[in-house]
N, C-alpha and C positions, 0 to 999 in steps of 0.2 A: 725208424723209431720203434723201440721194443714194445710189445703189447703186454699189458698186465693180466695175469691169470685171475680167474674167479676163485672164490673160496672152495668151490666144488672141485675145480681142477687142481688146486694146491693139495686138497685132501686126498686126491687120487695119487699124487706123488708121495704123500705121507704114508698111504697104504702100501705103496711099493716098498718103502723103507721098512715098514712093519713086516712085510713078506720076507725081506732079506734079514730080518732079526737085527737090524742096525739100530741099537738102542743106547749107544754111548752118548750120554746127555751133553758131554762137552764138545762133541763133534757133530751131532745130528742137526742142530740149527744151521750150522755152517754148510753142511752138505746139502741140506734142503734148499738153502738159498742158492747154491751153485746150480742145482738141478732146475730150480724154478727159472733162473736166469737163462740157462741153456734152452729150455722150452720156449721162453719168451722171445729169444733171439731167432729161433727157428720159425716161430709163428710170424715174426715180422717180415719174413721172406715169403709170406702168403701160404704157409703150410697150415693145415688144420691142427688143432690141439692133439688129436689122436696120433697123427703122423709125427709131429714134433716130439710127443711123449715117447713113442716107440723108438725113435732115433736116439733120444737122450738115454733111454734105458739101455740100449745096445752099447752106448759109450761108457756108461757107468757100471754095467753089470759085472765086469771083471774086477772092479775095485772092491766089491763086496764078497769076493770069494775068500775062503779061509786060507791063511798062510802062516808060516812060522819064521823065526829069525835065529841066526847064530847067537845073538846076544841073550836070548831067553831060553834057547833049547828047542828042539824039534817037537817036544810033547806039548808045548804051549802054542795054541793057535787062536787066531781071531781074524777078522776081516783085514784085507790089505790096508785099508785106510787107518784102522786102529793100530796095526802093527807098525806101519810107517811112522806115525806120530810117536808111538811108544819108543821106538828105536832112537828117534831124534832126541827125545827127552832123557833117555836112559844112558846114552853113550858116555857122558862125563862121569856118571856114577859107576859105570862098568870099569872105567879106568881107576876110579877110587877103590873099588873092590879089589882089583888086581894088585894095586899098590899096597893096600892094607895087608895083603898076604905076603907078597914077594919081598917088600922092603925089609920087614923084620927077619925073614929067612936069610936074605943075602947079607944083611948087616951082622947077624949073629954068627953066620958062617965065617965071615971075615974077622969079626971082633967078638969072640966068645965072651960072655959075661958070667962070672961065677960069684955067688954071694954066700954069706954064712948060713948056717942051719936055722938060726933064729929068723933071719931075713926071709928064708924060703917059706917058713911057716906063716909069716906075716903077709907076704905077697900072695901066697896061695889062698889065704883066707880072704884077702881083698878081692882077688879074681873070682873066687867062688861066690862071694856076696854080690859083686857087681854083675856077674853073668846071670845070677838068679833074678836080680832086679830087671835086667834087660830082657830075659826070657819071659818074665811076667808081662812086661810092656808089649812085647811082640805078640804074645797070645791075646792080649787086649785088642791090639790092632786087627788081628785075624778075625776075632769074634765080632767086633764092631763093624768091620767091612762086610762080612758075610751077612750080618743081620740087616744092614741097610738095604740090600738087594738092588741098589741103584748102580747101574753100570757106567763106568767112565774109563778113559784110557789109563788113568792112574790106578784104578782098581785092577785092571789087567796086569799092569807092571807089578803091583803088589802080589798078585797071585803067583807070579814067577819067582818071587823072592823068599817065600815061606820055608823053603828047604834050608834056609839059613839057621833054622832051629837046631839043626844037627850040629852046626859049629858051636852054638852056644851051649848045647848039652855037653859037647866035648870039653868046653871050658869048665863045666861043673864036675865031670867025671874023671878027666885026665889032667894031671898036673903039667905045668909048663917047664918043670925042672927035671934034669937028669939026676941020677942017684948021687952024683958028686957035687950037686948044688949049682950046676951050670944050666943056663937057660937053653931049652930045647928049641932050635930054630923052627922046626916043622910045626910043633904044637903051639908055639907062640904065634906063628903065622895064622894057624887055624883060629885061635882066639881073637886075634886082631881082625881077621876077615869077618868073624861073627859079629863083632862090634860094628864094623862097617855096614853089614847087612841091616842091623837095627837102625842105624842112622838113615840109610836109604829108605827103609820102610816108613820111618817117621816122616821124612820129607814128602813122600808120595801119598801117605795117608792124609797129611795136612792139605795137600792139593785136592785130594778126593773130597774131603769135607768142605773145602772152600767152594767147589763147584756145586755141591748140593745146597749149600747155604745161599748162594747166588740164585739158584733156581727157585728156592722157596720165597726169596724176597721179591721176585718178579711178580 
């Protein structure tokens, strides 16, 4: 039968998590429960709390070390626990991002699209306006997320996507048409990928806000 820890003993585990700077609020309660259960199981085998706690720390210590992932780039690091969950959540969106770029490129390479001069002006105007609106929304997400200062797995994912600003700016500065009125496959792909980044950031920003809202309602 597992022994239940006292408030003081649970507090000691919480201080260990503080020492490891593990403050992702969507994961911390779960990890705390796992560690408490590990200590309780060890104590049920007649180990003292201190011995059980030390053994549990040895087991978990490696999970709190900073690491990176191919999906986000080597410059973005966090604890293994956060990165592992982030990769699991982000994989489908990574495929979306790649598809948003490569599908227009491949399609326009195989089936070039040429439009009239008047249509070029209209489409360029629409892309300029739409890109500007999405750029403003992405800047809003960046500012709001940084101001909240609350850390979640979703916030980590968001921080790896802000470079998508470059793709949106390209949509504003570079037209998607060649001089002859034909859609440029590469630049069309850039713009499409930029829009995908905004959709991805919108999704994970909503998740980030939902976690904070749940915490406040508890």
